[in-house]
N, C-alpha and C positions, 0 to 999 in steps of 0.2 A: 764280272764282279763276283766276289765270294763273301760268305759270312764266316766268322771265326768258328773253328770246330769246338773250341772251349765254350761251353754254355749253350751249344745248340743240341737239339734232340733229334735222334733218327726216327724216321717213319717210312714204312713201305706201303705204297699205294699201287694196286694192280700189278704187283711184282717188281716195281721199280723203287730203288732206295733214294730217299730224299733226306735233307736235314732242314730243320726249321728253328727259328729263334725269335724271341721277343726282346726288344730293346730293354735293357735293365732299368734305365732312368727314362722317364717320359720326356718327350720334346716339350718345348714351351706350350705349344698348342694343345698337346695331349694333357699337360699338367693343369691347364685351366679349362679343360673339357670342351675345347673348340674342335678337336680332332679325335677320331676314334683310335683305338688300339690297332697297331699294324704288326703283322707277322711276316718275316722274311723267309722264303723257301728257296733252296737250291738243290740240284742233283747231289746225291750222296758223295760221289768220288770224282765226277767229271766237272771241270769248270765250264760255266756257261752263264746264262742270264738268271736274274733273280726275279721271283714272283713276289710281289708285295700284296698281302691279303689284308684288306681293311676290314676289321671285325666290327660287329654291331654293338660294342660296349666300350666303356671307358678303360683307360690304362689303369692297372692296379695301383700305380704310384701317383695318381693324380692328386693335386693339391687342394681340390675343392671338396673332398670327402664323398664324391659320387660313388655309388656302388659299382663294383667291378666284378666280372665273372671270370673264372679260370678258363684259360684256353684249353679246350679238349682236343686230343688227337683226332677224334671224329670230325670236328669242325675244320681242322687243318686239312684232313684228307678230302673233305667236301670242297674246300677252297682250291686244292691242287687239281681236282677233277674239273672244276669250273674253269680254272685258268687254262688247262689243256684243251677243253672244248672251245674256248674263246681264242685259241691260237698261240698260246705260250709255247715256245720251243726251248725247253730247259737246257739242251745241249749246245745251243747256238749262242755265242757271246752277243751281247747287245744291251740296250737300255732296260732298266727294271720294268717288268710287266705288272701293271696295277690292276687289281681285282677288287671291286667294291662289294663286299658281302654285307656291309652295313645297311644298304638300301634294299637288299634282297628279302623277299617274304619269308 
């Protein structure tokens, strides 16, 4: 699975190029603040699996007026490293790899 290049941002973590993106419109659960913001990450040029990073804050487009925090590249890099430590293989096709950063200290 891949994410569109348009709207995605490049990031290099430990010498490896990745692309990441945030869904432009919130899902229904994100809109009513029942689900946290998710960030999708893939390898920069090689197709493979997607890591879905669940961030610890609300989607900026939520409908409830909940405060939202901008997603920083440092937080995405932290999530990529966490995913790799937990067994994400970005160059191997497969199901999305879910990482819950929302419950991390």
